N, C-alpha and C positions, 0 to 999 in steps of 0.2 A: 391659624395664631398658635402661640405658644406663650401666656399669661401666666406671669408666674407672681406672685404678690413680694417675695422674697430677693425678686430680683427687682422687682420696680421700687422698693423700700428705701432698697440697699442705689439704684440708682439714683431715687430722688433727692437722699442724703449725701451722696456726694454733688451733686445739682445743686443744692440748699447753698451748701459749703461755698462752692467758685459763683456761682449769684450771687450772695452774698446780698440780697436785698434788701435786711437789715440794718445791716449796716450802710446799703445805702442811703437809709434814710435823710442823713442830713444835707445828701448832693440834692436829694428829690427837692427838700423842702428850699433849700438854696436858689435851686432853678424856677420853682412857685416862685419865690421868694422877686426875683429878677425879670421873670418874664410873665407871670401873674396866672399863669395856665398851663397843666397839662393836660397833652391827650394822651388819657389813661387805654382807654382802650384801643386806639392807634399803636403805641408802643408796644403794648402787650401783645397783640399779634402781628405786627412788625418782627420783635423777637422770636416768638413761637417760630414763626416761617423763617427765619434765618436760622433758629437750631434745629428744624428739620430738615431743611435743606440741607446744611453745610452735614448734618448726620449719614444722610447719605450720599452726597456728589463734594463733602467738604476735601480732602485727598485729592482727589482728580482736579477740582480747580485748581490747590495748591501748584500742585504737579503742572497744569497746562500754564502757570506764569511762572514755572522754573522755582520757587519757592516750598520749600520744606518745614515741616512743624515747627524746627525750632525757630527759625526763621521768624516764622509768624507771629511765634510767642515770644519772643525777643523784642519785637514792633508792636506787640497789646503789650509788654509789661512796661514799656517806655510811654504810652498812653497812658496809661495808669500812676505811673510816676509823677506825670506832669497832672494829672490831675488831682493829684494826693498834694502836689507841692502849692499846687491852687487852693486848697483845702486850711493846710496847714499854716502858709503864709499869708493869704489873702489877696495874692494876686494874681492875675488873667492869665495865662498863658491864651488862651483859645477866644479867640474874638470873632465871633461870628456877623454877619450884616446882620444885626438887630432881629433876629427872628422872633416871632411872633409866639411862636409855644415850643415845646420841647416833647416831642415824641421822637421820629427816628433816632437824632442824635440832638444828643448822646445817651437817653434813657436805651434808646430798644439799643443802639448799637453807640459804644463798648461799652456800654455802664452795665447790660442783662447781658447779651447775647455779644460780647467779647472774648478777646484772643484767651483768656484763660475757658472759658464757657465752652468754644469750640475743639479747644485741644484738648480739654477732657471729653468730649461728646466722641470725638474720634479714638482717644485711650477707652474708655468705656464700651465704645465698639465690640472688642476684643473680648469682653468677658460677658455683656448681656445679652440676650435677647434683641434686635430692633423695636419689635412693636413694646417691652418694654421701657426701653430706655424712651420711647415716645409717649408714653401713658407717664413715666417719671416726668418728660418735659412739660406736657398738660399740667399736673400739680403744681408746678414749680411757677407755672405761670400762671394760675389762678392765685396763689400766693401775692405774686407779683403787683396783680392787676388790683388784689385786695389793700396793698402798701399805696399803692400809686393812686387808690382813692379817697385815700383816707390820709394824705401826709398833709393837706391841710389841716388836719384837726393836730396831727405830732405835732406841727407848728405851734399852736397854739397852747397845747399843755406844755409844751417843752421852755416855750418864750424864745425870747432873742438869746438869752444868755447861755441856756439850756442847748439851743444849737448851737454857737459858738461852740462851747465845751464841746458837743459831740461831735462836730463837725473838726474841731483838731483832734481828737482821741481817733473817730476813726479815718482823718488824712493820715494819722501817723500808721493806723494799721494798713492803711493800705498803699503807703508809701513802703511796708514792710513784705506787702505780699507781690509787688512790684521786681523789689529786689530779690525775692526769693525766686519768682516763676524766671527773673532774667539770668541769675545764677545758675538754675536748672537748666536752663536752656542753650548756657554755655559749657557746661558739663562742670561745675564747681560744688 
């Protein structure tokens, strides 16, 4: 094992920026209001498993389906784009068959372990040792779990108008991230 604090810190910061769990608070609060309950443990566990598995077999899985990383990133950017439009415009593009709780979709995937996160994992694997990336994933997932568990409190503190403002602001930011991922993927 080659545990390196500097690599763990660097990989953690990169993943923290890409996962953007703080920026996702308005989405999480909105899901909690719509569905009443978020399965924090299940969402965190599933996202962790998705990320670790993808770290090891991501490129092989994509190659099996004949999908390159850029196409995967473009698909993920489109999902983020529509989620952001929902936040900014207040319309519903994604219609589920009345899910009882939010855990795997849309929290574990694509919110936490989405295309941006998975693409980042494949990218940083070339720079950092795998065990350091796994530790960075676990650190980020501890923060994700904390935010998911405390999202009801955030909702009470911010109130309806505060949530609405945050939702729109972070919706625009998410829209910009989606456009950036799309532009980068098509080579602009």
